[in-house]
C-alpha positions as CSV (number, residue, x, y, z in Angstrom):
1,M,17.3,19.0,16.8
2,I,14.1,18.7,14.7
3,Q,14.2,14.7,15.1
4,T,14.3,15.2,18.8
5,L,11.5,17.7,18.9
6,I,9.4,15.1,16.9
7,K,10.3,12.2,19.0
8,I,9.2,14.2,22.3
9,F,5.9,15.2,20.4
10,F,5.0,11.7,19.7
11,L,6.1,10.5,22.9
12,H,3.6,13.2,25.0
13,T,0.6,12.8,22.6
14,T,-2.2,11.0,23.4
15,D,-3.0,9.2,20.1
16,V,0.0,8.6,17.7
17,L,-2.3,7.6,14.6
18,K,-4.5,10.8,15.2
19,S,-1.4,12.8,15.3
20,I,0.0,11.5,12.1
21,Q,-3.4,11.9,10.5
22,D,-3.3,15.4,11.6
23,I,0.1,16.2,10.3
24,C,-0.7,14.3,6.9
25,S,-3.9,16.2,6.2
26,I,-3.4,19.4,7.9
27,A,0.2,20.5,7.8
28,V,1.5,18.8,4.8
29,P,-1.4,20.8,2.7
30,E,-0.2,23.7,4.5
31,L,3.8,22.9,3.2
32,L,2.4,22.1,-0.3
33,D,0.9,25.4,-0.5
34,A,3.9,27.5,0.8
35,D,6.4,29.1,-0.6
36,K,9.9,27.8,-1.0
37,Y,11.4,29.0,2.3
38,E,8.4,28.9,4.3
39,G,6.5,25.9,5.8
40,S,3.4,24.6,7.9
41,T,1.4,27.0,9.9
42,T,0.3,24.7,12.1
43,Y,3.3,23.0,12.2
44,P,5.9,25.7,11.9
45,T,8.9,23.2,12.1
46,L,7.4,21.4,9.0
47,T,9.4,23.0,6.2
48,K,10.4,21.5,2.9
49,S,13.8,20.8,4.2
50,A,12.6,19.3,7.2
51,F,9.8,17.1,5.5
52,G,12.2,14.1,5.0
53,T,12.9,14.0,9.0
54,Y,9.0,14.4,9.4
55,Y,8.3,11.5,7.0
56,R,10.8,9.1,8.4
57,M,9.5,9.8,12.0
58,M,6.1,9.4,10.9
59,L,6.5,6.2,9.5
60,D,8.7,4.8,12.1
61,E,5.8,5.8,14.9
62,L,3.3,4.2,12.7
63,V,5.4,1.0,12.7
64,R,5.7,1.2,16.4
65,C,2.0,1.7,17.0
66,V,0.8,-1.1,15.0
67,R,3.5,-3.4,16.8
68,Q,1.6,-3.2,19.8
69,M,-1.8,-3.8,18.1
70,T,-1.7,-7.7,18.7
71,P,-4.5,-9.5,17.5
72,G,-5.6,-11.0,21.3
73,K,-6.9,-14.4,21.9
74,S,-9.7,-16.2,20.1
75,S,-11.7,-16.3,23.7
76,D,-11.7,-12.2,23.5
77,P,-15.2,-10.5,23.3
78,I,-16.3,-9.6,19.9
79,Q,-16.5,-6.0,20.9
80,Q,-12.9,-5.9,21.7
81,S,-11.9,-7.4,18.6
82,T,-14.2,-4.7,16.6
83,Q,-12.4,-1.9,18.5
84,L,-9.1,-3.1,17.4
85,L,-10.5,-3.5,13.8
86,V,-11.3,0.3,14.0
87,R,-7.7,0.9,15.0
88,W,-6.3,-1.4,12.3
89,N,-8.6,0.6,9.6
90,M,-7.2,4.1,11.0
91,A,-3.4,2.5,10.7
92,V,-4.1,1.4,7.3
93,R,-5.3,4.7,6.3
94,V,-2.7,6.6,7.8
95,F,-0.2,4.2,5.7
96,H,-1.9,5.1,2.7
97,T,-1.9,8.6,3.1
98,L,2.1,8.4,3.8
99,V,2.6,6.0,1.2
100,T,0.7,8.6,-1.4
101,L,3.0,11.4,-0.1
102,I,6.0,10.0,-2.0
103,K,4.5,11.2,-5.4
104,A,5.0,14.7,-4.0
105,F,8.2,14.3,-2.2
106,D,9.8,11.8,-4.4
107,V,13.8,12.2,-3.2
108,R,15.8,9.4,-2.5
109,S,15.6,9.6,1.3
110,N,11.9,9.4,1.3
111,L,11.6,6.5,-1.0
112,N,14.0,4.8,1.2
113,A,12.0,5.4,4.1
114,A,8.9,4.0,2.3
115,L,10.7,0.9,1.1
116,K,12.1,0.1,4.6
117,F,9.0,1.0,6.8
118,G,6.6,0.0,4.3
119,R,8.0,-3.6,4.3
120,M,7.8,-3.5,8.2
121,F,4.2,-2.3,8.1
122,I,3.2,-5.2,5.8
123,E,4.9,-7.7,7.7
124,L,3.3,-6.6,10.9
125,F,0.0,-6.3,9.2
126,L,0.3,-10.0,8.3
127,R,1.2,-11.1,11.7
128,N,-0.9,-8.9,13.9
129,G,-3.9,-7.8,11.5
130,M,-4.9,-11.0,9.5
131,P,-5.8,-13.0,12.6
132,L,-7.9,-10.4,13.7
133,L,-9.5,-10.3,9.8
134,D,-9.9,-14.0,10.1
135,K,-11.9,-13.5,13.4
136,V,-14.1,-10.6,12.5
137,L,-14.7,-11.2,8.6
138,R,-18.1,-13.0,9.3
139,T,-19.5,-10.2,11.6
140,N,-17.9,-7.3,10.1
141,K,-17.3,-8.1,6.2
142,D,-17.7,-4.6,4.8
143,D,-15.5,-3.0,7.3
144,V,-12.8,-5.9,6.5
145,M,-13.4,-5.7,2.8
146,G,-12.9,-1.9,2.9
147,L,-9.6,-2.3,4.9
148,L,-8.2,-4.6,2.4
149,K,-9.0,-2.5,-0.6
150,N,-7.6,0.6,1.0
151,L,-4.2,-1.2,1.7
152,Q,-4.1,-2.9,-1.7
153,Q,-3.8,0.6,-2.9
154,S,-1.0,1.1,-0.7
155,T,0.6,-2.2,-1.8
156,R,0.2,-1.0,-5.4
157,T,2.2,2.1,-4.8
158,M,4.9,-0.1,-3.2
159,H,4.9,-2.1,-6.3
160,H,5.4,1.1,-8.5
161,V,8.2,2.4,-5.9
162,C,10.0,-1.1,-6.5
163,S,10.0,-0.6,-10.3
164,H,11.0,2.9,-10.1
165,S,14.1,1.6,-8.2
166,K,15.0,-1.1,-10.6
167,V,14.7,1.6,-13.5
168,A,16.8,4.2,-11.6
169,K,19.4,1.5,-10.8
170,D,19.6,3.0,-7.3
171,V,21.5,0.4,-5.0
172,S,20.4,2.0,-1.9
173,L,16.6,1.6,-3.0
174,I,16.9,-1.9,-4.8
175,N,18.4,-3.6,-1.7
176,H,15.0,-3.2,0.2
177,V,13.1,-4.4,-2.9
178,P,13.4,-8.4,-2.4
179,L,12.2,-8.7,1.1
180,L,9.3,-6.0,0.2
181,K,8.3,-8.2,-2.8
182,K,8.3,-11.2,-0.6
183,A,6.0,-9.5,1.9
184,L,3.7,-7.9,-0.9
185,E,3.5,-11.4,-2.2
186,G,2.7,-12.8,1.2
187,F,0.0,-10.2,1.6
188,V,-1.7,-11.1,-1.5
189,F,-1.8,-15.2,-0.8
190,R,-2.7,-14.6,2.8
191,V,-5.8,-12.8,1.7
192,K,-6.5,-15.3,-0.8
193,A,-6.3,-18.1,2.1
194,M,-8.6,-16.1,4.2
195,L,-11.1,-15.7,1.8
196,T,-11.1,-19.5,0.9
197,L,-11.3,-20.2,4.3
198,H,-14.7,-18.2,4.6
199,N,-16.0,-19.7,1.3
200,C,-15.5,-16.2,-0.6
201,Q,-13.3,-17.8,-3.3
202,E,-15.5,-16.3,-6.0
203,A,-14.5,-12.9,-4.9
204,F,-10.7,-13.7,-5.7
205,W,-8.7,-14.5,-8.8
206,M,-5.0,-14.6,-9.6
207,G,-3.1,-12.3,-12.2
208,N,-0.2,-9.9,-12.8
209,L,0.4,-6.3,-12.6
210,K,2.3,-4.2,-15.0
211,N,5.6,-2.2,-14.1
212,R,4.5,1.3,-13.5
213,D,6.6,4.5,-12.1
214,L,5.7,6.6,-9.1
215,H,3.0,8.4,-10.8
216,G,1.1,5.1,-12.4
217,E,2.7,5.5,-16.0
218,E,3.8,2.3,-17.4
219,I,7.4,2.2,-17.8
220,L,8.8,2.9,-21.4
221,S,11.1,0.3,-21.6
222,Q,8.4,-2.3,-20.7
223,V,6.0,-0.7,-23.4
224,S,8.9,-1.0,-26.1
225,N,9.5,-4.6,-25.1
226,A,5.8,-5.5,-25.5
227,E,5.6,-3.9,-28.8
228,S,8.5,-6.1,-30.0
229,E,7.1,-9.1,-28.5
230,A,3.8,-8.5,-30.2
231,E,5.4,-8.0,-33.5
232,S,7.2,-10.9,-33.4
233,D,5.0,-13.3,-31.1
234,G,1.6,-11.9,-32.2
235,G,0.8,-10.4,-29.0
236,E,2.1,-12.2,-25.9
237,E,1.5,-10.8,-22.4
238,S,4.3,-8.1,-21.5
239,E,6.6,-8.4,-18.4
240,D,4.9,-8.3,-15.3
241,N,5.3,-7.2,-11.8
242,G,4.1,-9.8,-9.4
243,P,0.7,-10.9,-8.2
244,E,-1.5,-7.9,-7.0
245,L,-5.1,-7.2,-5.7
246,S,-7.0,-5.0,-8.4
247,D,-9.5,-2.3,-8.1
248,D,-11.1,0.3,-10.3
249,S,-8.4,2.9,-9.7
250,D,-6.1,1.0,-12.2
251,E,-6.0,0.6,-16.0
252,E,-6.4,-2.8,-15.6
253,Q,-9.7,-5.1,-15.7
254,S,-11.0,-5.5,-12.4
255,T,-14.2,-7.0,-10.8
256,T,-15.8,-7.1,-7.6
257,A,-17.6,-10.0,-5.8
258,G,-21.1,-10.4,-6.7
259,D,-20.8,-8.4,-10.1
260,D,-22.5,-9.9,-13.0
261,E,-19.1,-8.9,-15.1
262,T,-17.0,-11.2,-13.0
263,D,-16.7,-14.1,-15.8
264,A,-16.4,-11.5,-18.5
265,G,-13.8,-9.6,-16.9
266,R,-11.8,-12.6,-16.5
267,E,-12.4,-13.6,-20.1
268,D,-11.3,-10.3,-21.1
269,A,-8.2,-10.1,-19.1
270,E,-7.0,-13.4,-20.3
271,G,-7.6,-12.7,-23.9
272,S,-6.4,-9.3,-24.1
273,G,-2.5,-10.2,-24.7
274,S,-0.1,-7.2,-24.4
275,E,-2.8,-4.5,-23.9
276,E,-3.8,-5.5,-20.5
277,S,-2.6,-7.7,-17.8
278,Y,-5.0,-9.1,-14.9
279,S,-4.7,-9.3,-10.9
280,E,-6.5,-10.3,-8.0
281,S,-10.0,-8.8,-7.4
282,F,-12.2,-9.2,-4.2
């Protein structure tokens, strides 16, 4: 019943992205502050027991929306491409909000939805979003870089969900990991190709990301392995979780294009052994 009501709501709303954003920014905080058996005052059907249905439907509608956001033709006017970039920026912000919510609602059904629809969103971004960024990077560099940094934070959280799934040994979650990892790595290398094409190579360097849980804490089994390897091998790097784009929110060394610390950051990352791993920065 709730699923049908939500479907009808999204079917008749004038802006799906704005509606999802409103639910996440207004209704979900009301839900978090509500008592156990109460729900949102703005969206009365959004209760703690119904959140899983809302979450899955919001992700599903987000994917449906971005599937229609095709990059257009190379001959399209720049104003049209700029308007589409604004929509992609909004979609990425909504995706980031939805992915972040699993830290507060980390039950299996929500993690399953995040893995499934998260992969679909990344694949659609690679198919529809990246060609658009190729076109508007030179004229809207700040907007493009802001979008990529925002999406990078979401992909980092998705990496953490993958690590959590393996540690929990939950088969229903683990089944999503290979294809999601492939999409996440595709995102990293596709961004690198775009920056190289536009002569921005100095803004990007390759590295690895440590395994962390849903809340960003390094997985204890990895810490133990790293300590053992440090004692026996003199401090080799610990196991990593694949290539990733870096930002200042992680404990890892990161740099940005144009900073005087770029070379020093790379040297620190390469020489830090088991203490730090390093990752792409732009």
